[in-house]
BARORO-708102 format. One line per field, with one value per residue: x, y, z of N, C-alpha, C in turn; chain. Coordinates in steps of 0.05 Angstrom, whole numbers. Layout:
% BARORO-708102
n_px	c(X|...)
n_py	c(Y|...)
n_pz	c(Z|...)
ca_px	c(X|...)
ca_py	c(Y|...)
ca_pz	c(Z|...)
c_px	c(X|...)
c_py	c(Y|...)
c_pz	c(Z|...)
kette	c(A|...)
This chain:
% BARORO-708102
n_px	c(1840|1800|1771|1755|1733|1760|1819|1884|1903|1865|1871|1915|1914|1872|1908|1946|1930|1894|1929|1954|1924|1914|1962|1963|1922|1938|1974|1939|1918|1958|1993|1939|1896|1919|1953|1960|1963|2009|2039|2044|2060|2109|2132|2127|2163|2205|2220|2228|2277|2305|2302|2326|2383|2386|2394|2428|2479|2478|2504|2554|2611|2602|2542|2504|2506|2500|2450|2426|2448|2403|2358|2363|2377|2335|2291|2267|2248|2279|2281|2312|2298|2296|2263|2261|2266|2279|2333|2365|2347|2332|2322|2328|2325|2290|2252|2227|2236|2192|2129|2088|2102|2067|2030|1974|1958|2010|2046|2024|2023|2082|2099|2067|2092|2143|2140|2132|2145|2161|2191|2193|2151|2099|2050|2005|1987|1932|1915|1868|1847|1878|1877|1923|1965|2016|2066|2090|2149|2166|2228|2267|2330|2363|2366|2341|2331|2308|2282|2253|2226|2197|2156|2120|2062|2026|1967|1975|1935|1942|1982|1969|1917|1953|1980|1926|1906|1961|1952|1916|1923|1964|1935|1912|1943|1975|1930|1914|1972|1971|1930|1942|1998|1993|1955|1997|2032|1993|1991|2050|2058|2022|2015|2063|2050|2001|2006|2039|2007|1969|2013|2010|1961|1962|2005|1971|1943|1973|2005|2063|2108|2102|2143|2162|2165|2217|2231|2224|2244|2225|2249|2230|2181|2210|2237|2195|2176|2225|2226|2170|2196|2228|2186|2157|2196|2202|2157|2148|2185|2169|2120|2138|2163|2128|2100|2128|2133|2084|2082|2127|2116|2068|2089|2116|2094|2059|2091|2108|2055|2038|2063|2061|2009|2018|2049|2017|1973|2001|2026|1974|1954|1986|2046|2033|2027|2082|2126|2185|2179|2137|2149|2185|2165|2131|2165|2175|2141|2138|2171|2159|2122|2138|2183|2147|2116|2157|2157|2118|2114|2169|2146|2107|2134|2168|2125|2103|2139|2160|2104|2115|2103|2136|2177|2231|2273|2319|2372|2439|2491|2533|2563|2603|2599|2548|2543|2597|2554|2507|2542|2552|2513|2511|2541|2522|2522|2571|2586|2557|2554|2600|2610|2655|2668|2691|2711|2731|2769|2781|2774|2751|2707|2657|2608|2544|2487|2435|2369|2374|2352|2332|2374|2404|2366|2392|2445|2443|2405|2438|2473|2455|2437|2486|2510|2468|2490|2534|2613|2647|2675|2646|2651|2636|2651|2654|2672|2687|2702|2735|2737|2754|2718|2667|2639|2653|2613|2621|2592|2617|2620|2630|2625|2577|2576|2549|2524|2527|2480|2444|2455|2423|2375|2370|2368|2307|2240|2238|2279|2310|2380|2376|2320|2307|2264|2282|2281|2290|2352|2358|2323|2272|2271|2258|2288|2339|2310|2283|2333|2356|2309|2313|2360|2353|2311|2349|2381|2431|2491|2490|2516|2526|2588|2616|2637|2635|2642|2666|2650|2617|2608|2572|2566|2559|2549|2565|2550|2597|2575|2535|2539|2576|2640|2693|2747|2807|2799)
n_py	c(2000|1993|1924|1875|1814|1819|1847|1859|1837|1813|1762|1753|1726|1686|1650|1633|1605|1571|1546|1519|1486|1456|1425|1397|1370|1330|1302|1277|1247|1205|1200|1172|1159|1129|1092|1042|1015|1029|1020|955|958|981|943|884|900|910|858|834|849|830|777|775|786|746|699|717|709|652|589|615|627|650|647|637|676|725|716|715|770|787|786|803|861|869|839|799|732|682|617|564|497|444|380|343|366|423|468|506|558|618|640|650|636|663|678|641|620|616|639|620|560|512|513|488|510|547|501|472|513|513|460|454|498|478|432|447|481|532|586|622|650|698|699|715|702|694|710|702|695|715|759|768|783|757|760|728|702|660|624|595|560|533|469|427|466|507|575|598|672|709|763|804|833|863|897|962|988|1015|1060|1085|1114|1134|1166|1200|1229|1249|1295|1312|1357|1376|1398|1433|1471|1491|1507|1559|1582|1588|1623|1672|1673|1683|1727|1769|1761|1775|1829|1862|1845|1870|1927|1955|1962|1976|2030|2044|2058|2096|2135|2138|2149|2200|2225|2221|2261|2306|2319|2319|2330|2275|2223|2161|2104|2057|2018|1974|1924|1883|1858|1861|1899|1941|1953|1975|2022|2057|2051|2086|2125|2152|2157|2193|2235|2245|2262|2307|2339|2335|2368|2421|2433|2433|2475|2515|2511|2525|2580|2608|2598|2621|2684|2684|2687|2724|2765|2787|2795|2826|2875|2874|2906|2941|2976|2970|3006|3052|3062|3077|3118|3145|3158|3139|3169|3194|3160|3144|3138|3108|3061|3037|3020|2986|2951|2932|2907|2865|2839|2822|2785|2752|2728|2702|2664|2635|2610|2582|2541|2518|2496|2461|2431|2396|2378|2347|2307|2291|2265|2219|2219|2235|2229|2219|2242|2220|2233|2231|2283|2337|2347|2384|2431|2442|2463|2508|2536|2550|2581|2626|2658|2684|2729|2770|2777|2785|2825|2872|2860|2847|2782|2725|2676|2614|2554|2495|2438|2378|2349|2369|2357|2318|2267|2250|2209|2233|2263|2325|2375|2365|2370|2410|2443|2420|2447|2508|2508|2494|2533|2576|2573|2569|2632|2653|2634|2652|2677|2735|2745|2734|2695|2638|2562|2522|2457|2407|2334|2281|2212|2154|2112|2139|2204|2263|2319|2387|2434|2498|2550|2597|2616|2619|2570|2506|2480|2412|2385|2413|2392|2351|2360|2404|2383|2384|2424|2498|2488|2516|2544|2577|2585|2630|2655|2691|2723|2705|2723|2705|2643|2606|2573|2533|2500|2466|2415|2401|2384|2353|2310|2308|2283|2231|2207|2199|2162|2176|2197|2238|2294|2341|2376|2407|2457|2504|2568|2559|2547|2516|2451|2430|2372|2322|2241|2215|2165|2119|2076|2108|2145|2172|2188|2221|2229|2280|2335)
n_pz	c(2838|2782|2768|2720|2681|2634|2648|2646|2698|2725|2691|2693|2737|2741|2705|2729|2780|2746|2727|2768|2791|2746|2747|2801|2798|2758|2791|2821|2790|2771|2821|2852|2824|2779|2800|2811|2763|2739|2779|2774|2716|2726|2758|2721|2677|2715|2730|2676|2666|2702|2689|2641|2666|2689|2648|2611|2653|2654|2672|2687|2729|2774|2784|2819|2868|2828|2829|2885|2890|2860|2890|2936|2925|2890|2905|2877|2873|2856|2819|2798|2765|2733|2708|2744|2789|2840|2832|2843|2896|2908|2976|3047|3118|3134|3094|3045|2977|2937|2953|2960|2937|2940|2912|2880|2830|2813|2816|2763|2728|2717|2708|2660|2629|2631|2608|2554|2485|2498|2501|2549|2595|2618|2681|2720|2788|2840|2888|2924|2978|3007|2991|2953|2902|2859|2814|2765|2720|2670|2638|2600|2611|2586|2552|2586|2638|2687|2691|2750|2757|2817|2840|2881|2880|2909|2927|2936|2979|3026|3019|2981|3010|3046|3010|2986|3029|3042|2996|2999|3032|3013|2964|2987|3010|2964|2926|2961|2958|2902|2895|2925|2923|2864|2860|2879|2838|2789|2796|2800|2742|2714|2745|2710|2672|2661|2689|2647|2613|2617|2624|2575|2551|2567|2544|2488|2494|2479|2526|2527|2573|2602|2624|2620|2660|2659|2700|2711|2711|2683|2623|2570|2576|2591|2550|2514|2546|2536|2483|2481|2511|2476|2421|2445|2453|2400|2378|2409|2385|2335|2330|2360|2312|2279|2298|2291|2233|2219|2244|2221|2154|2162|2166|2129|2082|2105|2105|2048|2022|2042|2040|1981|1995|2017|1981|1935|1941|1956|1898|1877|1898|1912|1890|1826|1787|1779|1750|1754|1807|1818|1780|1807|1855|1833|1820|1862|1878|1839|1857|1907|1896|1867|1904|1930|1900|1894|1941|1952|1907|1929|1961|1945|1915|1949|1980|1940|1940|1993|1989|1952|1906|1864|1803|1784|1720|1708|1668|1628|1632|1638|1702|1722|1678|1696|1742|1738|1706|1750|1784|1750|1756|1800|1797|1800|1854|1867|1849|1873|1924|1945|1951|1950|1902|1900|1863|1863|1831|1813|1763|1691|1668|1693|1684|1695|1720|1723|1755|1727|1733|1790|1812|1801|1824|1882|1878|1873|1913|1960|1954|1957|2012|2038|2028|2056|2102|2111|2135|2154|2117|2073|2039|1994|1977|1930|1921|1879|1881|1845|1865|1870|1882|1882|1871|1906|1926|1954|1992|2019|2066|2113|2166|2226|2244|2273|2318|2359|2368|2343|2293|2270|2262|2214|2167|2173|2155|2152|2202|2253|2280|2329|2345|2328|2278|2208|2152|2096|2060|2014|1978|2006|2056|2064|2046|2056|2066|2013|1987|2022|2013|1953|1956|1974|1936|1901|1920|1946|1986|2040|2079|2132|2164|2210|2254|2317|2304|2260|2210|2158|2126|2075|2042|1993|1959|1903|1878|1834|1801|1783|1751|1692|1668|1630|1610|1627|1586)
ca_px	c(1843|1782|1774|1737|1738|1784|1836|1903|1915|1846|1879|1945|1915|1860|1911|1952|1907|1890|1958|1971|1892|1924|1985|1942|1898|1957|1990|1917|1906|1991|1988|1931|1880|1950|1988|1961|1974|2030|2066|2042|2081|2128|2146|2136|2181|2230|2226|2228|2305|2324|2297|2350|2411|2395|2400|2461|2500|2470|2536|2580|2626|2581|2520|2487|2520|2492|2410|2424|2442|2384|2340|2368|2369|2311|2270|2259|2256|2284|2276|2324|2280|2291|2242|2258|2256|2289|2361|2369|2335|2334|2319|2331|2313|2266|2239|2217|2231|2154|2109|2059|2109|2055|1999|1969|1959|2028|2061|2009|2038|2110|2100|2068|2123|2179|2144|2115|2154|2165|2220|2193|2113|2089|2028|1991|1980|1918|1898|1831|1838|1894|1880|1955|1988|2044|2066|2114|2156|2177|2244|2281|2349|2374|2342|2333|2345|2292|2286|2219|2222|2169|2153|2092|2046|2005|1945|1981|1912|1948|1992|1938|1908|1964|1978|1905|1914|1972|1951|1902|1937|1978|1917|1895|1960|1979|1912|1921|1992|1966|1924|1957|2023|1981|1949|2020|2049|1989|2000|2070|2069|2011|2018|2075|2035|1972|2024|2055|1984|1954|2026|2007|1951|1961|2021|1953|1924|1996|2022|2108|2124|2097|2157|2144|2185|2232|2243|2202|2248|2221|2257|2205|2168|2227|2251|2175|2182|2246|2207|2150|2202|2228|2163|2144|2215|2215|2122|2152|2209|2148|2094|2146|2170|2097|2081|2142|2122|2064|2082|2143|2093|2055|2107|2143|2071|2044|2102|2102|2027|2033|2081|2050|1994|2030|2059|2001|1968|2018|2025|1947|1937|2017|2065|2018|2037|2105|2139|2209|2165|2114|2164|2210|2145|2118|2183|2182|2114|2142|2193|2156|2110|2174|2188|2121|2109|2186|2160|2088|2127|2176|2119|2090|2148|2169|2101|2105|2164|2148|2093|2120|2096|2162|2192|2273|2271|2348|2391|2467|2495|2556|2565|2618|2588|2513|2565|2603|2529|2510|2574|2555|2480|2515|2562|2520|2525|2605|2590|2546|2557|2635|2615|2674|2650|2711|2701|2753|2754|2811|2772|2742|2684|2652|2582|2532|2472|2419|2353|2384|2333|2336|2405|2408|2357|2400|2472|2425|2395|2464|2498|2444|2444|2518|2506|2463|2505|2580|2624|2640|2689|2634|2661|2636|2669|2650|2689|2680|2730|2723|2753|2756|2687|2648|2649|2645|2608|2621|2589|2628|2615|2659|2598|2588|2583|2519|2523|2528|2453|2427|2460|2416|2354|2380|2342|2283|2229|2239|2291|2329|2382|2370|2300|2292|2256|2290|2270|2322|2361|2355|2311|2248|2269|2255|2315|2355|2285|2286|2353|2343|2289|2320|2383|2335|2296|2372|2408|2453|2495|2496|2511|2545|2608|2609|2649|2635|2655|2689|2640|2598|2605|2556|2571|2544|2571|2550|2558|2603|2555|2510|2550|2593|2665|2700|2779|2801|2806)
ca_py	c(2000|1972|1899|1858|1804|1831|1865|1840|1828|1784|1749|1736|1706|1663|1625|1624|1594|1551|1526|1505|1466|1428|1410|1381|1340|1313|1286|1263|1224|1188|1187|1164|1142|1114|1089|1008|998|1041|998|929|960|974|912|878|912|904|829|820|853|813|753|780|785|711|691|728|707|627|573|633|611|664|643|638|694|739|710|726|808|798|785|820|882|875|833|788|712|662|588|540|481|425|360|334|382|446|452|529|572|650|640|653|630|680|669|628|645|616|646|596|541|487|521|474|523|547|477|471|527|507|429|456|508|450|406|457|493|568|597|646|654|707|699|720|686|714|688|705|695|739|793|786|777|749|760|698|692|622|622|565|568|511|440|410|469|531|592|630|693|720|779|808|864|861|928|987|1010|1034|1090|1097|1130|1157|1195|1212|1246|1282|1302|1343|1374|1394|1411|1457|1491|1499|1532|1580|1599|1589|1650|1696|1686|1687|1755|1782|1762|1791|1853|1860|1843|1895|1947|1979|1959|2002|2062|2057|2064|2126|2160|2135|2169|2237|2234|2211|2289|2331|2328|2311|2317|2251|2200|2124|2092|2036|2008|1952|1899|1854|1872|1876|1930|1966|1964|1987|2046|2073|2058|2109|2160|2166|2167|2221|2258|2256|2272|2333|2353|2346|2379|2438|2442|2445|2502|2534|2510|2543|2608|2618|2596|2646|2697|2688|2689|2754|2790|2795|2804|2861|2895|2882|2913|2971|2989|2980|3029|3069|3074|3084|3139|3166|3146|3132|3203|3194|3149|3137|3127|3085|3037|3032|3014|2963|2930|2918|2889|2842|2818|2810|2762|2727|2712|2688|2641|2616|2593|2566|2525|2499|2482|2438|2414|2388|2364|2321|2285|2275|2236|2191|2224|2248|2208|2222|2241|2212|2239|2246|2314|2341|2366|2410|2453|2453|2486|2520|2557|2570|2606|2653|2668|2698|2745|2800|2788|2787|2858|2889|2868|2833|2753|2710|2641|2589|2534|2482|2413|2363|2341|2391|2345|2302|2262|2239|2204|2240|2283|2348|2398|2375|2363|2435|2454|2420|2453|2530|2514|2499|2555|2602|2567|2587|2649|2666|2641|2652|2692|2774|2756|2732|2672|2606|2550|2488|2433|2365|2311|2251|2193|2129|2101|2164|2235|2276|2344|2404|2462|2505|2569|2609|2629|2615|2548|2491|2462|2377|2385|2414|2382|2335|2373|2420|2393|2396|2448|2519|2486|2553|2528|2598|2592|2663|2660|2711|2724|2684|2730|2675|2624|2610|2570|2505|2488|2438|2402|2402|2374|2321|2286|2296|2262|2201|2197|2192|2139|2192|2200|2267|2310|2363|2369|2437|2472|2534|2592|2547|2545|2488|2439|2412|2348|2286|2235|2215|2144|2116|2066|2123|2171|2158|2193|2229|2246|2308|2355)
ca_pz	c(2805|2784|2760|2706|2676|2613|2654|2654|2730|2729|2672|2689|2763|2732|2680|2745|2785|2730|2720|2792|2784|2732|2764|2828|2785|2751|2823|2836|2769|2773|2845|2858|2809|2760|2812|2818|2745|2741|2802|2765|2700|2722|2770|2701|2674|2728|2734|2649|2658|2707|2676|2613|2671|2693|2628|2609|2666|2670|2667|2688|2766|2810|2778|2843|2875|2821|2838|2909|2893|2857|2901|2960|2925|2882|2921|2853|2878|2830|2826|2770|2765|2715|2708|2771|2814|2849|2826|2876|2901|2915|2999|3067|3139|3143|3071|3029|2946|2932|2982|2947|2926|2937|2905|2857|2802|2802|2793|2738|2703|2725|2690|2636|2612|2627|2582|2517|2475|2502|2513|2563|2595|2652|2691|2743|2808|2845|2917|2942|3015|3027|2975|2947|2875|2850|2793|2758|2695|2669|2636|2580|2597|2570|2541|2612|2658|2673|2723|2751|2775|2819|2853|2888|2869|2939|2927|2958|2982|3052|3013|2969|3027|3047|2985|2977|3058|3043|2974|2997|3049|2993|2947|3000|3013|2940|2913|2966|2947|2875|2896|2942|2893|2832|2859|2870|2810|2761|2805|2796|2726|2707|2752|2703|2636|2670|2691|2612|2591|2637|2608|2537|2550|2567|2513|2458|2491|2480|2548|2525|2592|2613|2622|2615|2670|2657|2716|2728|2718|2658|2589|2548|2589|2596|2527|2505|2558|2525|2457|2482|2512|2452|2404|2459|2445|2368|2378|2415|2364|2303|2340|2356|2285|2263|2299|2288|2205|2214|2245|2192|2129|2163|2168|2104|2059|2105|2088|2013|2022|2062|2014|1955|1991|2018|1951|1909|1954|1952|1876|1871|1924|1920|1858|1809|1783|1771|1738|1775|1836|1803|1761|1831|1873|1815|1819|1895|1873|1823|1871|1926|1876|1854|1922|1946|1883|1895|1973|1947|1892|1941|1987|1934|1905|1983|1986|1919|1942|2012|1985|1938|1879|1846|1785|1779|1701|1697|1647|1629|1637|1653|1736|1716|1669|1715|1769|1728|1704|1765|1801|1736|1754|1823|1800|1817|1892|1870|1839|1892|1961|1949|1946|1920|1890|1897|1855|1857|1816|1798|1743|1685|1653|1701|1677|1717|1708|1756|1744|1726|1738|1821|1819|1794|1853|1902|1882|1879|1950|1973|1958|1976|2053|2048|2025|2076|2124|2113|2152|2146|2092|2048|2015|1979|1957|1913|1919|1860|1883|1826|1874|1851|1876|1875|1862|1926|1926|1976|1990|2049|2084|2131|2185|2263|2242|2274|2349|2357|2380|2316|2260|2257|2249|2199|2138|2172|2151|2177|2235|2254|2311|2346|2345|2312|2237|2201|2131|2088|2038|1988|1974|2037|2087|2070|2017|2055|2063|1984|1988|2032|1989|1932|1956|1983|1920|1885|1937|1959|2009|2052|2109|2143|2181|2215|2279|2322|2283|2230|2183|2155|2103|2062|2021|1982|1959|1879|1869|1799|1787|1777|1729|1670|1669|1604|1611|1627|1564)
c_px	c(1812|1780|1759|1750|1760|1807|1858|1916|1899|1862|1893|1934|1893|1885|1937|1952|1897|1906|1961|1943|1908|1941|1979|1935|1915|1972|1960|1926|1943|1985|1977|1915|1893|1958|1988|1971|1991|2052|2065|2060|2108|2150|2141|2156|2213|2237|2235|2264|2313|2321|2330|2377|2418|2397|2418|2484|2507|2502|2560|2590|2609|2567|2502|2481|2501|2456|2413|2427|2418|2363|2345|2365|2350|2276|2248|2265|2265|2292|2295|2313|2282|2266|2240|2267|2275|2322|2370|2348|2337|2323|2327|2328|2297|2250|2239|2220|2201|2147|2102|2080|2091|2034|2005|1971|1981|2054|2042|2026|2064|2114|2088|2082|2144|2170|2140|2141|2166|2185|2214|2163|2123|2063|2026|1985|1958|1905|1886|1832|1857|1899|1910|1955|2006|2049|2094|2121|2183|2200|2267|2313|2368|2363|2318|2329|2318|2287|2257|2236|2201|2173|2125|2084|2023|1987|1959|1966|1917|1965|1984|1925|1923|1964|1952|1904|1936|1974|1930|1898|1954|1961|1910|1910|1972|1960|1911|1937|1987|1949|1925|1986|2019|1967|1974|2038|2033|1989|2021|2075|2049|2007|2049|2063|2023|1989|2034|2025|1966|1982|2021|1981|1951|1987|1991|1937|1946|2009|2056|2123|2122|2126|2143|2178|2189|2245|2232|2217|2254|2226|2242|2194|2183|2231|2215|2165|2194|2238|2196|2159|2204|2212|2157|2171|2210|2176|2125|2167|2188|2135|2105|2153|2147|2093|2096|2140|2100|2070|2123|2128|2085|2076|2107|2110|2062|2056|2106|2075|2024|2038|2073|2024|1990|2020|2035|1980|1980|2022|1994|1945|1970|2031|2055|2021|2075|2128|2167|2198|2151|2125|2176|2181|2134|2133|2192|2158|2118|2153|2182|2140|2123|2176|2166|2117|2126|2173|2139|2104|2155|2164|2120|2119|2165|2150|2098|2124|2167|2129|2090|2114|2110|2173|2210|2262|2306|2364|2427|2477|2527|2565|2578|2614|2557|2534|2572|2578|2519|2516|2556|2532|2494|2534|2549|2522|2558|2598|2579|2532|2582|2631|2645|2665|2679|2702|2734|2748|2775|2800|2756|2720|2683|2619|2573|2504|2447|2398|2376|2377|2332|2361|2405|2388|2374|2425|2459|2416|2421|2474|2478|2440|2479|2523|2497|2466|2527|2588|2628|2662|2669|2641|2644|2649|2650|2662|2679|2701|2723|2746|2747|2728|2666|2661|2635|2637|2605|2614|2599|2627|2637|2640|2601|2584|2551|2538|2516|2489|2436|2430|2438|2387|2358|2365|2321|2271|2226|2257|2306|2352|2385|2345|2280|2291|2270|2285|2297|2324|2356|2343|2274|2244|2261|2274|2325|2339|2287|2304|2356|2330|2303|2344|2372|2328|2324|2393|2426|2465|2504|2500|2527|2570|2617|2628|2644|2645|2676|2673|2619|2612|2577|2565|2554|2558|2544|2556|2566|2584|2530|2523|2572|2618|2680|2727|2782|2802|2839)
c_py	c(1991|1939|1893|1847|1803|1843|1851|1827|1812|1756|1719|1717|1691|1638|1614|1599|1569|1527|1509|1484|1442|1407|1395|1359|1322|1293|1267|1235|1205|1173|1161|1145|1110|1102|1046|1001|1015|1022|972|929|953|956|894|876|902|867|820|833|837|787|750|777|753|702|696|720|671|622|594|623|625|670|653|659|723|739|717|758|811|801|790|852|892|865|813|765|684|634|575|512|464|404|352|348|416|435|481|549|598|660|640|640|652|684|655|633|645|615|617|565|511|481|498|480|538|524|468|477|526|482|438|481|493|438|425|469|515|568|618|642|679|700|708|714|701|700|702|727|715|760|790|772|766|748|731|706|679|633|601|578|546|481|431|438|508|545|605|638|694|745|794|832|863|884|933|994|1019|1050|1092|1120|1147|1181|1218|1231|1265|1298|1325|1358|1387|1413|1435|1479|1500|1516|1553|1600|1614|1626|1675|1701|1695|1723|1774|1792|1780|1820|1867|1863|1863|1924|1968|1982|1982|2026|2071|2066|2088|2141|2157|2160|2205|2241|2239|2243|2311|2329|2315|2322|2292|2227|2176|2111|2058|2020|1982|1930|1873|1870|1881|1891|1953|1976|1979|2016|2058|2081|2078|2126|2166|2165|2191|2237|2267|2266|2302|2351|2360|2362|2413|2451|2458|2470|2523|2535|2537|2575|2618|2611|2618|2677|2711|2705|2725|2773|2808|2804|2832|2881|2900|2900|2941|2985|2990|3009|3065|3087|3089|3103|3152|3176|3147|3153|3204|3177|3119|3120|3098|3059|3026|3010|2987|2946|2916|2900|2861|2817|2807|2774|2742|2710|2694|2663|2623|2598|2574|2541|2504|2487|2459|2419|2393|2374|2334|2307|2271|2257|2224|2200|2232|2232|2222|2231|2231|2210|2237|2280|2320|2368|2388|2432|2464|2479|2510|2556|2565|2594|2622|2669|2691|2714|2776|2806|2790|2828|2877|2891|2847|2800|2747|2689|2628|2574|2510|2453|2408|2348|2381|2383|2320|2296|2242|2229|2213|2256|2312|2369|2389|2377|2405|2455|2446|2436|2488|2521|2510|2513|2580|2599|2579|2618|2662|2665|2642|2678|2726|2775|2745|2704|2648|2597|2524|2481|2413|2354|2289|2228|2171|2118|2124|2192|2247|2320|2362|2438|2482|2533|2578|2619|2616|2582|2527|2482|2433|2375|2398|2411|2364|2336|2406|2418|2388|2416|2469|2512|2502|2535|2554|2601|2611|2662|2685|2705|2727|2719|2729|2654|2630|2599|2550|2480|2460|2418|2396|2382|2349|2296|2289|2273|2233|2188|2179|2172|2156|2189|2220|2267|2335|2369|2409|2437|2498|2550|2597|2551|2518|2484|2426|2395|2330|2271|2221|2185|2125|2097|2091|2153|2148|2185|2205|2241|2266|2316|2355)
c_pz	c(2805|2774|2741|2703|2647|2614|2652|2682|2734|2716|2677|2716|2756|2721|2714|2766|2778|2730|2744|2798|2768|2737|2786|2812|2765|2767|2827|2818|2772|2804|2862|2849|2790|2775|2810|2782|2735|2757|2784|2737|2707|2742|2743|2687|2687|2731|2706|2647|2677|2709|2649|2637|2680|2671|2612|2623|2668|2665|2675|2727|2781|2799|2806|2856|2862|2825|2856|2904|2876|2874|2940|2946|2909|2891|2899|2874|2853|2843|2796|2787|2741|2726|2736|2801|2813|2844|2848|2873|2916|2948|3026|3092|3147|3113|3059|2995|2947|2957|2977|2936|2917|2936|2879|2827|2798|2796|2768|2724|2700|2698|2663|2614|2611|2605|2555|2507|2471|2511|2544|2573|2629|2647|2708|2764|2830|2868|2930|2962|3022|3003|2965|2913|2878|2806|2784|2730|2690|2654|2619|2589|2588|2560|2560|2644|2653|2702|2714|2766|2784|2830|2864|2881|2884|2923|2944|2963|3006|3036|3001|2984|3038|3041|2994|3006|3048|3026|2980|3021|3027|2970|2959|2997|2991|2926|2944|2968|2928|2875|2904|2919|2859|2824|2850|2848|2784|2772|2800|2761|2705|2713|2723|2674|2636|2677|2655|2595|2588|2622|2574|2524|2560|2543|2488|2467|2497|2498|2540|2543|2607|2605|2623|2639|2667|2671|2734|2731|2701|2634|2575|2559|2589|2570|2520|2528|2542|2496|2458|2485|2488|2433|2420|2444|2408|2369|2386|2390|2346|2323|2342|2332|2279|2271|2291|2252|2197|2216|2229|2169|2132|2157|2135|2074|2077|2104|2068|2009|2027|2044|1991|1968|1994|1995|1936|1929|1952|1922|1869|1886|1915|1891|1836|1786|1766|1773|1745|1797|1826|1794|1781|1847|1855|1819|1848|1889|1867|1840|1892|1917|1872|1880|1932|1931|1884|1923|1970|1924|1912|1963|1970|1931|1935|1984|1973|1925|1971|2002|1967|1912|1849|1830|1778|1740|1701|1666|1644|1625|1655|1682|1728|1709|1678|1725|1761|1723|1726|1781|1783|1742|1778|1825|1808|1834|1890|1862|1851|1918|1951|1958|1936|1930|1897|1886|1856|1853|1799|1775|1725|1666|1679|1690|1695|1702|1723|1737|1744|1729|1777|1823|1817|1819|1870|1895|1890|1917|1966|1975|1965|2005|2057|2047|2051|2105|2138|2114|2134|2113|2059|2017|2019|1967|1951|1905|1906|1861|1865|1847|1860|1857|1879|1879|1890|1914|1950|1974|2020|2043|2106|2156|2213|2261|2263|2299|2338|2352|2352|2290|2257|2255|2229|2177|2151|2169|2168|2195|2230|2285|2335|2349|2337|2279|2237|2167|2119|2066|2012|1996|2007|2055|2094|2056|2024|2057|2044|1982|1992|2020|1970|1926|1966|1950|1897|1901|1943|1982|2016|2074|2105|2154|2183|2252|2286|2306|2269|2210|2183|2125|2085|2045|2013|1962|1922|1869|1842|1787|1771|1756|1708|1662|1643|1623|1615|1597|1551)
kette	c(A|A|A|A|A|A|A|A|A|A|A|A|A|A|A|A|A|A|A|A|A|A|A|A|A|A|A|A|A|A|A|A|A|A|A|A|A|A|A|A|A|A|A|A|A|A|A|A|A|A|A|A|A|A|A|A|A|A|A|A|A|A|A|A|A|A|A|A|A|A|A|A|A|A|A|A|A|A|A|A|A|A|A|A|A|A|A|A|A|A|A|A|A|A|A|A|A|A|A|A|A|A|A|A|A|A|A|A|A|A|A|A|A|A|A|A|A|A|A|A|A|A|A|A|A|A|A|A|A|A|A|A|A|A|A|A|A|A|A|A|A|A|A|A|A|A|A|A|A|A|A|A|A|A|A|A|A|A|A|A|A|A|A|A|A|A|A|A|A|A|A|A|A|A|A|A|A|A|A|A|A|A|A|A|A|A|A|A|A|A|A|A|A|A|A|A|A|A|A|A|A|A|A|A|A|A|A|A|A|A|A|A|A|A|A|A|A|A|A|A|A|A|A|A|A|A|A|A|A|A|A|A|A|A|A|A|A|A|A|A|A|A|A|A|A|A|A|A|A|A|A|A|A|A|A|A|A|A|A|A|A|A|A|A|A|A|A|A|A|A|A|A|A|A|A|A|A|A|A|A|A|A|A|A|A|A|A|A|A|A|A|A|A|A|A|A|A|A|A|A|A|A|A|A|A|A|A|A|A|A|A|A|A|A|A|A|A|A|A|A|A|A|A|A|A|A|A|A|A|A|A|A|A|A|A|A|A|A|A|A|A|A|A|A|A|A|A|A|A|A|A|A|A|A|A|A|A|A|A|A|A|A|A|A|A|A|A|A|A|A|A|A|A|A|A|A|A|A|A|A|A|A|A|A|A|A|A|A|A|A|A|A|A|A|A|A|A|A|A|A|A|A|A|A|A|A|A|A|A|A|A|A|A|A|A|A|A|A|A|A|A|A|A|A|A|A|A|A|A|A|A|A|A|A|A|A|A|A|A|A|A|A|A|A|A|A|A|A|A|A|A|A|A|A|A|A|A|A|A|A|A|A|A|A|A|A|A|A|A|A|A|A|A)
């Protein structure tokens, strides 16, 4: 894999290395450069806390024991004085509390504090000869008693040297580890993304057999892979439907055009002399033109709805009357082909507020679909049920039904569960797609219930809010 400064692998590696360098820099700053200042700040804070403890425990019976405990645990020497001299001092046989108690500077500060009006004082004594520093805190316990706390803040140069040597070794080790681990992590993180990118390029070139690996053990990358796999499947289905659409539309356009041409030539060359034959052939031409016109209009309607340029023309009308009118037009199929149309309803009149022409399209297309796919008994049932919350409309056939895997696709243009397009007995093959878009425009819930060899039940619900109801006549 060719690397460049913009690649994900290089960027992750650089960021991890830079992060390690920043951490090391902080360690150097706080452990070496800033350590003297921090040490003095810490000892000052500590002696202030010990002074408060001394003040709070003054006049208690175990006062001296508390002072000794401070001395042994904290290393803070405490001396209790008055004008006449030392009352108590935390010391032992090995160490005097005030190492420089005879230092005239300390004596001067002590006397100045005890004769002044201050309640506390902090000062630092520097011994240039010994290169040592002592922090002294003076505290007034009462009018005549004073406490002096002191602790050494000698330079810790030897400690700094040790830290520097240690940090130099740590720095080298951490940088080496950062480079190695950074390279490993960057490769680990970028590898699945690089693989996804390669697969995505194949998908962009129309290879729908590609598979996006979702075993990276990184949730976000695995989710992306799952999303891309889902996208691939949908694109594959869309591409398949597109090819089917082109083939089927071409078929439906070619068939009537071929028949129109054939019968036109027949009229011109043969049947123009026979009135009966001529009229028969011309009627076929007219029927095919009507069929062609219906197909074009359906395609235009579907394109208009899918482009969101269709505006609903809502009005109040009787749904029952509309369905009866439509079913009445199918009487020709009852007479000529022995179809049975059943209409079941629990109301004689149901007024709804919707686009009447669009709803007429819905009923026509669903009935046409039922006619095309009903069983050998040629029975189609339309059922309207007025419920408390909605109106349910069902169009039921007795055909071979629809498989579970095909149900989610039947609303697509020209989708056929058997993948073999047949020239429809009624309609153009895109009726259900038009129906779906009309339902979406009206915000109606819709669906289909189907069992193999037991027929299909196409249904939709009209919300009560969208209709007006009139009592039974």
